[in-house]
N, C-alpha and C positions, 0 to 999 in steps of 0.2 A: 217445467216451462222453459228452463234454460236450454234443454236439449232441443225442444221444438223451435225455439228462437234461432239456435244455431242451424238447424235444418232449413228453416225458412231463409236465413241469410245465404246459405250455400245454394239454395234453390234460386234465389234472385240472381246470384252471380252466374249460375249455369244458364238461366234464361237469357240474360244479357249476352252471354257468349254465343248462345244458339242464334240469337238475333243476327249477330255478325255473320254467322255461317249461312243462314238461310236468305238473308237480304243481300242481294248482289251489289248494292251500292257500297258496301263495306269491303268487298273482295280485294280492292286495291289499296286498303288502308296502309299507310307507312308503319313500319315496325316501331318507330319511336313516338307514335301518337300518345299524347298524355292520357287519354281515356283508357287506352290499352294498358298502359303502365299502372294506372290507378286500379283497374280490374285485377291485374296480376298481384299488386300489393294486397288488395282486399282478399284475394284467394289465399295468399300466404297466411294472412292473419286468421282467416276462417279455418284453414287446415290445421294451423297451430292450436286453435281453441278446440277443435274437434277431438284431439287426443285426450284432453282433460274431460270433456263431456262424455266421451265414450267410456272412459275409465269409471266415471260416476255412474253411468247407466248400467254398466256391467255388474254393479252391485245388486241389481234387482231384475235384470233381463238377461237371458242366456245369449251367447254370441250370435248364433244363427238367427234367432228371433229378432235381435237388435238390428242386424244387417237387413233382414227382410222388412222390418218396420221402416227403417230409414229409406229403403228402396221404394216401398209402396207410397209412403208419404211424399217423397220427392217426385215420384212419377206422376201422382195425381196433381201436384202443384205445377210441375213442368208442362204436363199435357194441357191443363186448363189455360195457362198463360199462352202457350204456343197456339192453341186453337183460337184464343181471343185475338192474338196479334196477326196470325197468318190466315185464319179462316179454315173451316173444316175441309173444303175441297183441296186446298193447297197442301195441307198436312197429309191427307189421305193419299194424294198422288205421290208425295215425297216418300211416305212410308211404304207404299206398294212397290216403288222402285228400289228402295233401299232396306227392306225389312230384314233381310238376312244379316247384312252388315250392322244395322242398328241393334239387332238382337244379340249378335256375337259381341259387339263392343259393350253393350249394357251388361251382359252376363260376365264376360271375362275382364272387362276394364273397370266395372263399378261394383257389381254384386260380389263376385268371388274375392277381390282384394279386401272388401269390407269384412267379409266373413273371416278371412285369414287374419286380418288386423285384429278383429274382436277376439278371436281365439288366442292369439299371441299376447294381447294386452291383459289377459287374465293372469299371466305368469310373469309379467314384468311391469315396470313403471311406465307412465305416459311419456316421461322424458326419454327413456331408452327406446321405446317404440318410435318416437318421433325421430330420433337420431338414426335408427336403422332405416326407417323409411326415407330419410334424407339422402340415402344412397341412390335413390331413384334416378337422378341425372346421370350418374355414372353408368347405370344399366341402360338408360336411354341412349347414351352415346354409343355404347357397345352394340345395342340392337340396331341403331341407325347405320352403323358400319355394315352389319350383317344383312339387313333387309333393304336399306335404302342406298347402299353403296357410298355413304359419306366417308370422308377420310378422317383419321385421327393422327395429328402431328405429334411430335415429341412432347410439346407442352401439354397437350390434352391428355396424353398417356400418363405423363408425370402427375398431372392434376388428379386424374382418376385414381391412380395408385395411392397418392397421398390422402385423398378423400376416403378411400376404402380402409386404409391403415387407421385413420382417425376414427372411423366408425367402429372398427374392431376394437380399438383401444378403449373407447368410451363404453361400448356395449359390454365388454368383458371386465370393466373396472380396472383395466391395465394389467390384468392377469391373463397372459397368453398361455 
């Protein structure tokens, strides 16, 4: 039941985030909005707890099955709430216009990372897994340079290198 409670909480966070995306009245929300900050803190807590719950679930469920179950359960919950909030026609129109992008993002941005995370967590601790995945912002910054043309100044480069060094040191137990 703890696994399902975590999935439910992650689903509620996603649904609220989706509301912001689909409802145009939030499109100009300031970046420092307290509600946005609260959602980000909640997301961080839920992601942190998910490593523990996944490690527990992997004792009884194979990695791909676990990722599939999480994806199916979350999809049913998300779809139900989105249909309730926005209505069938609005959701269908949005999906018809964006089905390829939604499918690609769902598969490459949610399903595959969860499969790889589950496989990896079989062979390491939840702590090491969370530290390795904490390198996400570093890779996000690099990908933003490549795909969005964003710039990296000397401070960002130094911070990224320092973060990667820390991740390598923690992951390797200090044994390079």
